[in-house]
MMTF fields as JSON, N, C-alpha, C and O atoms, coordinates in Angstrom:
{
  "mmtfVersion": "1.0.0",
  "mmtfProducer": "UNKNOWN",
  "numBonds": 255,
  "numAtoms": 256,
  "numGroups": 64,
  "numChains": 1,
  "numModels": 1,
  "chainsPerModel": [1],
  "groupsPerChain": [64],
  "chainIdList": ["A"],
  "bondAtomList": [4, 2, 8, 6, 12, 10, 16, 14, 20, 18, 24, 22, 28, 26, 32, 30, 36, 34, 40, 38, 44, 42, 48, 46, 52, 50, 56, 54, 60, 58, 64, 62, 68, 66, 72, 70, 76, 74, 80, 78, 84, 82, 88, 86, 92, 90, 96, 94, 100, 98, 104, 102, 108, 106, 112, 110, 116, 114, 120, 118, 124, 122, 128, 126, 132, 130, 136, 134, 140, 138, 144, 142, 148, 146, 152, 150, 156, 154, 160, 158, 164, 162, 168, 166, 172, 170, 176, 174, 180, 178, 184, 182, 188, 186, 192, 190, 196, 194, 200, 198, 204, 202, 208, 206, 212, 210, 216, 214, 220, 218, 224, 222, 228, 226, 232, 230, 236, 234, 240, 238, 244, 242, 248, 246, 252, 250],
  "bondOrderList": [1, 1, 1, 1, 1, 1, 1, 1, 1, 1, 1, 1, 1, 1, 1, 1, 1, 1, 1, 1, 1, 1, 1, 1, 1, 1, 1, 1, 1, 1, 1, 1, 1, 1, 1, 1, 1, 1, 1, 1, 1, 1, 1, 1, 1, 1, 1, 1, 1, 1, 1, 1, 1, 1, 1, 1, 1, 1, 1, 1, 1, 1, 1],
  "groupList": [{"groupName": "MET", "atomNameList": ["N", "CA", "C", "O"], "elementList": ["N", "C", "C", "O"], "formalChargeList": [0, 0, 0, 0], "bondAtomList": [1, 0, 2, 1, 3, 2], "bondOrderList": [1, 1, 2], "singleLetterCode": "M", "chemCompType": "L-PEPTIDE LINKING"}, {"groupName": "ASN", "atomNameList": ["N", "CA", "C", "O"], "elementList": ["N", "C", "C", "O"], "formalChargeList": [0, 0, 0, 0], "bondAtomList": [1, 0, 2, 1, 3, 2], "bondOrderList": [1, 1, 2], "singleLetterCode": "N", "chemCompType": "L-PEPTIDE LINKING"}, {"groupName": "ILE", "atomNameList": ["N", "CA", "C", "O"], "elementList": ["N", "C", "C", "O"], "formalChargeList": [0, 0, 0, 0], "bondAtomList": [1, 0, 2, 1, 3, 2], "bondOrderList": [1, 1, 2], "singleLetterCode": "I", "chemCompType": "L-PEPTIDE LINKING"}, {"groupName": "THR", "atomNameList": ["N", "CA", "C", "O"], "elementList": ["N", "C", "C", "O"], "formalChargeList": [0, 0, 0, 0], "bondAtomList": [1, 0, 2, 1, 3, 2], "bondOrderList": [1, 1, 2], "singleLetterCode": "T", "chemCompType": "L-PEPTIDE LINKING"}, {"groupName": "GLY", "atomNameList": ["N", "CA", "C", "O"], "elementList": ["N", "C", "C", "O"], "formalChargeList": [0, 0, 0, 0], "bondAtomList": [1, 0, 2, 1, 3, 2], "bondOrderList": [1, 1, 2], "singleLetterCode": "G", "chemCompType": "PEPTIDE LINKING"}, {"groupName": "HIS", "atomNameList": ["N", "CA", "C", "O"], "elementList": ["N", "C", "C", "O"], "formalChargeList": [0, 0, 0, 0], "bondAtomList": [1, 0, 2, 1, 3, 2], "bondOrderList": [1, 1, 2], "singleLetterCode": "H", "chemCompType": "L-PEPTIDE LINKING"}, {"groupName": "SER", "atomNameList": ["N", "CA", "C", "O"], "elementList": ["N", "C", "C", "O"], "formalChargeList": [0, 0, 0, 0], "bondAtomList": [1, 0, 2, 1, 3, 2], "bondOrderList": [1, 1, 2], "singleLetterCode": "S", "chemCompType": "L-PEPTIDE LINKING"}, {"groupName": "TYR", "atomNameList": ["N", "CA", "C", "O"], "elementList": ["N", "C", "C", "O"], "formalChargeList": [0, 0, 0, 0], "bondAtomList": [1, 0, 2, 1, 3, 2], "bondOrderList": [1, 1, 2], "singleLetterCode": "Y", "chemCompType": "L-PEPTIDE LINKING"}, {"groupName": "CYS", "atomNameList": ["N", "CA", "C", "O"], "elementList": ["N", "C", "C", "O"], "formalChargeList": [0, 0, 0, 0], "bondAtomList": [1, 0, 2, 1, 3, 2], "bondOrderList": [1, 1, 2], "singleLetterCode": "C", "chemCompType": "L-PEPTIDE LINKING"}, {"groupName": "ARG", "atomNameList": ["N", "CA", "C", "O"], "elementList": ["N", "C", "C", "O"], "formalChargeList": [0, 0, 0, 0], "bondAtomList": [1, 0, 2, 1, 3, 2], "bondOrderList": [1, 1, 2], "singleLetterCode": "R", "chemCompType": "L-PEPTIDE LINKING"}, {"groupName": "PHE", "atomNameList": ["N", "CA", "C", "O"], "elementList": ["N", "C", "C", "O"], "formalChargeList": [0, 0, 0, 0], "bondAtomList": [1, 0, 2, 1, 3, 2], "bondOrderList": [1, 1, 2], "singleLetterCode": "F", "chemCompType": "L-PEPTIDE LINKING"}, {"groupName": "GLN", "atomNameList": ["N", "CA", "C", "O"], "elementList": ["N", "C", "C", "O"], "formalChargeList": [0, 0, 0, 0], "bondAtomList": [1, 0, 2, 1, 3, 2], "bondOrderList": [1, 1, 2], "singleLetterCode": "Q", "chemCompType": "L-PEPTIDE LINKING"}, {"groupName": "VAL", "atomNameList": ["N", "CA", "C", "O"], "elementList": ["N", "C", "C", "O"], "formalChargeList": [0, 0, 0, 0], "bondAtomList": [1, 0, 2, 1, 3, 2], "bondOrderList": [1, 1, 2], "singleLetterCode": "V", "chemCompType": "L-PEPTIDE LINKING"}, {"groupName": "LYS", "atomNameList": ["N", "CA", "C", "O"], "elementList": ["N", "C", "C", "O"], "formalChargeList": [0, 0, 0, 0], "bondAtomList": [1, 0, 2, 1, 3, 2], "bondOrderList": [1, 1, 2], "singleLetterCode": "K", "chemCompType": "L-PEPTIDE LINKING"}, {"groupName": "PRO", "atomNameList": ["N", "CA", "C", "O"], "elementList": ["N", "C", "C", "O"], "formalChargeList": [0, 0, 0, 0], "bondAtomList": [1, 0, 2, 1, 3, 2], "bondOrderList": [1, 1, 2], "singleLetterCode": "P", "chemCompType": "L-PEPTIDE LINKING"}, {"groupName": "ASP", "atomNameList": ["N", "CA", "C", "O"], "elementList": ["N", "C", "C", "O"], "formalChargeList": [0, 0, 0, 0], "bondAtomList": [1, 0, 2, 1, 3, 2], "bondOrderList": [1, 1, 2], "singleLetterCode": "D", "chemCompType": "L-PEPTIDE LINKING"}, {"groupName": "TRP", "atomNameList": ["N", "CA", "C", "O"], "elementList": ["N", "C", "C", "O"], "formalChargeList": [0, 0, 0, 0], "bondAtomList": [1, 0, 2, 1, 3, 2], "bondOrderList": [1, 1, 2], "singleLetterCode": "W", "chemCompType": "L-PEPTIDE LINKING"}, {"groupName": "LEU", "atomNameList": ["N", "CA", "C", "O"], "elementList": ["N", "C", "C", "O"], "formalChargeList": [0, 0, 0, 0], "bondAtomList": [1, 0, 2, 1, 3, 2], "bondOrderList": [1, 1, 2], "singleLetterCode": "L", "chemCompType": "L-PEPTIDE LINKING"}, {"groupName": "GLU", "atomNameList": ["N", "CA", "C", "O"], "elementList": ["N", "C", "C", "O"], "formalChargeList": [0, 0, 0, 0], "bondAtomList": [1, 0, 2, 1, 3, 2], "bondOrderList": [1, 1, 2], "singleLetterCode": "E", "chemCompType": "L-PEPTIDE LINKING"}],
  "groupTypeList": [0, 1, 2, 3, 4, 5, 1, 6, 7, 6, 4, 8, 9, 10, 8, 1, 2, 11, 4, 12, 7, 6, 5, 9, 7, 13, 7, 2, 7, 7, 5, 14, 13, 14, 13, 4, 3, 7, 2, 13, 13, 1, 7, 6, 15, 16, 17, 18, 11, 2, 1, 18, 2, 18, 3, 12, 17, 17, 10, 13, 18, 13, 13, 7],
  "groupIdList": [1, 2, 3, 4, 5, 6, 7, 8, 9, 10, 11, 12, 13, 14, 15, 16, 17, 18, 19, 20, 21, 22, 23, 24, 25, 26, 27, 28, 29, 30, 31, 32, 33, 34, 35, 36, 37, 38, 39, 40, 41, 42, 43, 44, 45, 46, 47, 48, 49, 50, 51, 52, 53, 54, 55, 56, 57, 58, 59, 60, 61, 62, 63, 64],
  "secStructList": [7, 7, 1, 1, 1, 6, 6, 1, 1, 1, 7, 7, 1, 1, 5, 7, 7, 7, 7, 3, 3, 3, 6, 6, 6, 6, 3, 3, 3, 7, 7, 7, 7, 7, 6, 6, 7, 1, 7, 5, 7, 7, 2, 2, 2, 2, 2, 2, 2, 2, 2, 2, 2, 2, 2, 2, 2, 2, 2, 2, 2, 2, 2, 7],
  "xCoordList": [1.641, 0.648, 0.83, -0.111, 2.01, 2.272, 1.927, 1.28, 2.354, 2.099, 3.13, 2.763, 4.4, 5.444, 6.531, 6.628, 7.335, 8.445, 8.448, 7.536, 9.473, 9.638, 8.627, 8.492, 7.916, 6.94, 5.536, 4.747, 5.229, 3.91, 3.282, 3.948, 2.017, 1.332, 1.766, 1.662, 2.247, 2.771, 4.272, 4.732, 5.026, 6.443, 7.357, 8.539, 6.845, 7.687, 7.109, 5.906, 7.962, 7.456, 7.352, 6.876, 7.786, 7.749, 6.662, 6.232, 6.207, 5.176, 4.076, 4.165, 3.059, 1.895, 1.888, 0.829, 3.023, 3.067, 2.352, 2.527, 1.551, 0.799, 1.3, 1.483, 1.516, 1.978, 0.832, -0.312, 1.152, 0.177, 0.674, 1.815, -0.184, 0.205, 0.129, -0.861, 1.187, 1.22, 0.942, 1.75, -0.203, -0.539, 0.406, 0.688, 0.886, 1.772, 3.106, 3.593, 3.701, 5.015, 4.948, 5.971, 3.732, 3.523, 4.438, 5.176, 4.361, 5.221, 4.468, 3.56, 4.83, 4.21, 5.15, 6.325, 4.606, 5.381, 4.929, 3.765, 5.858, 5.573, 5.827, 6.94, 4.789, 4.91, 5.433, 4.867, 6.504, 7.064, 6.151, 5.493, 6.129, 5.4, 6.412, 7.528, 6.032, 6.947, 7.315, 6.516, 8.526, 9.027, 8.123, 7.687, 7.855, 7.046, 5.563, 4.794, 5.133, 3.697, 3.277, 2.085, 4.218, 3.887, 3.601, 4.259, 2.612, 2.254, 2.964, 2.842, 3.703, 4.43, 3.456, 2.438, 3.796, 3.007, 3.359, 4.482, 2.395, 2.667, 2.124, 1.63, 2.217, 1.835, 0.356, 0.011, -0.503, -1.934, -2.25, -3.185, -1.483, -1.672, -1.384, -2.116, -0.314, 0.032, -1.037, -1.401, -1.553, -2.614, -3.873, -4.551, -4.178, -5.349, -5.179, -6.117, -3.986, -3.735, -3.81, -4.339, -3.289, -3.354, -4.806, -5.189, -5.609, -7.025, -7.755, -8.616, -7.423, -8.04, -7.693, -8.556, -6.443, -6.011, -6.707, -7.194, -6.758, -7.411, -8.899, -9.461, -9.542, -10.965, -11.214, -12.16, -10.383, -10.536, -10.311, -11.053, -9.297, -9.022, -10.169, -10.552, -10.713, -11.844, -13.073, -13.802, -13.303, -14.446, -14.317, -15.299, -13.1, -12.887, -13.092, -13.642, -12.661, -12.849, -14.331, -14.775, -15.095, -16.529, -17.259, -18.281, -16.73, -17.378, -17.326, -18.238, -16.264, -16.103, -16.59, -16.54],
  "yCoordList": [-8.791, -7.746, -6.828, -6.133, -6.809, -6.028, -4.546, -3.964, -3.948, -2.518, -1.698, -0.811, -1.981, -1.31, -2.319, -3.376, -1.99, -2.845, -3.115, -2.707, -3.798, -4.016, -5.002, -5.084, -5.748, -6.714, -6.4, -7.309, -5.115, -4.714, -3.731, -3.242, -3.454, -2.504, -1.071, -0.215, -0.803, 0.516, 0.366, 0.065, 0.573, 0.247, 1.226, 0.937, 2.368, 3.38, 3.724, 3.951, 3.763, 4.101, 5.601, 6.035, 6.401, 7.849, 8.522, 9.625, 7.886, 8.498, 7.48, 6.324, 7.897, 7.055, 6.457, 6.387, 6.03, 5.375, 4.025, 3.301, 3.688, 2.437, 1.534, 1.974, 0.277, -0.689, -1.372, -1.343, -1.987, -2.727, -4.163, -4.403, -5.119, -6.525, -7.102, -6.913, -7.809, -8.495, -9.976, -10.675, -10.457, -11.873, -12.746, -13.887, -12.208, -12.983, -13.279, -14.409, -12.252, -12.417, -12.583, -12.805, -12.474, -12.595, -11.643, -12.044, -10.386, -9.364, -8.039, -7.846, -7.138, -5.819, -4.797, -4.704, -4.034, -3.019, -1.63, -1.42, -0.68, 0.713, 1.577, 1.617, 2.274, 3.142, 4.5, 5.105, 4.981, 6.272, 7.437, 7.414, 8.435, 9.673, 10.817, 10.656, 11.962, 13.106, 13.467, 13.309, 13.948, 14.286, 15.323, 16.284, 15.114, 16.058, 15.769, 16.527, 14.672, 14.374, 13.407, 13.152, 12.87, 11.952, 12.733, 13.73, 12.264, 12.909, 12.173, 10.954, 12.907, 12.289, 11.813, 12.451, 10.678, 10.158, 10.928, 11.406, 11.041, 11.665, 10.761, 9.666, 11.218, 10.412, 10.018, 8.883, 10.924, 10.617, 9.559, 8.778, 9.521, 8.473, 7.09, 6.135, 6.992, 5.719, 5.301, 4.126, 6.254, 5.93, 5.444, 4.536, 6.042, 5.625, 4.196, 3.401, 3.869, 2.513, 1.496, 0.4, 1.846, 0.948, 0.709, -0.422, 1.764, 1.615, 0.726, -0.064, 0.843, -0.008, -1.477, -2.348, -1.747, -3.125, -3.679, -4.809, -2.888, -3.347, -3.582, -4.525, -2.743, -2.913, -4.218, -4.939, -4.526, -5.77, -6.97, -7.949, -6.901, -8.015, -8.225, -9.365, -7.156, -7.274, -7.831, -8.647, -7.394, -7.877, -9.378, -10.113, -9.831, -11.268, -12.065, -13.165, -11.537, -12.236, -12.36, -13.409, -11.311, -11.346, -12.291, -12.878, -12.428, -13.254, -14.735, -15.495, -15.141, -16.57, -16.824, -17.96],
  "zCoordList": [4.835, 4.809, 3.608, 3.223, 3.01, 1.794, 1.945, 1.075, 3.036, 3.229, 2.463, 1.693, 2.661, 1.892, 1.553, 2.177, 0.574, 0.188, -1.307, -2.026, -1.759, -3.193, -3.771, -4.992, -2.935, -3.439, -2.918, -2.663, -2.761, -2.28, -3.266, -4.178, -3.074, -3.954, -3.679, -4.557, -2.479, -2.137, -1.945, -0.843, -2.999, -3.007, -2.306, -2.117, -1.921, -1.282, 0.083, 0.215, 1.094, 2.424, 2.645, 3.694, 1.68, 1.829, 1.005, 1.345, -0.07, -0.912, -1.223, -0.809, -1.938, -2.202, -3.603, -4.227, -4.11, -5.413, -5.311, -4.33, -6.32, -6.327, -7.443, -8.578, -7.113, -8.089, -8.809, -8.355, -9.937, -10.743, -10.845, -11.24, -10.488, -10.494, -11.901, -12.607, -12.302, -13.593, -13.365, -12.753, -13.858, -13.706, -14.527, -14.16, -15.621, -16.484, -15.811, -15.856, -15.182, -14.561, -13.047, -12.399, -12.475, -11.035, -10.262, -9.362, -10.645, -10.061, -10.062, -10.87, -9.179, -9.108, -9.745, -9.389, -10.693, -11.402, -10.995, -10.656, -11.029, -10.686, -11.898, -12.421, -12.347, -13.51, -13.053, -12.143, -13.674, -13.259, -13.644, -14.684, -12.797, -13.054, -13.056, -12.563, -13.603, -13.555, -12.116, -11.193, -11.955, -10.621, -9.953, -10.586, -8.684, -7.925, -7.912, -7.32, -8.563, -8.604, -7.497, -7.33, -6.748, -5.672, -4.397, -4.103, -3.648, -2.389, -1.262, -1.138, -0.443, 0.662, 1.737, 2.007, 2.342, 3.45, 4.717, 4.876, 5.606, 6.891, 7.998, 7.727, 9.227, 10.378, 10.33, 10.66, 9.93, 9.887, 8.828, 9.002, 7.731, 6.719, 7.309, 7.051, 8.1, 8.736, 9.729, 9.787, 10.52, 11.474, 10.759, 11.238, 9.631, 8.846, 8.338, 8.391, 7.845, 7.359, 8.495, 8.31, 9.66, 10.817, 11.219, 11.521, 11.225, 11.561, 10.559, 10.948, 9.278, 8.257, 8.492, 8.375, 8.822, 9.074, 10.309, 10.294, 11.378, 12.601, 12.384, 12.941, 11.589, 11.295, 10.559, 10.878, 9.585, 8.825, 9.74, 9.671, 10.594, 11.495, 12.477, 12.744, 13.009, 13.932, 13.222, 13.786, 11.996, 11.217, 10.97, 11.065, 10.652, 10.408, 11.679, 11.628, 12.833, 14.103, 14.428, 14.894, 14.19, 14.474, 13.529, 13.886, 12.335, 11.322, 11.712, 11.386, 12.406, 12.751, 14.107, 14.578]
}
């Protein structure tokens, strides 16, 4: 599902850093920003992501 982890687009489970996929190296890179510019995730952010995943899964089930 690639929600968090070293091989996902969101590499940090505490903040909202976004990775960029390199087609050449088939890897996701994270560009550093100045300290303090990342927004910390909270409980409502996780609930929103779960709802997005469930919506996509339900849509795919209805499609077939």
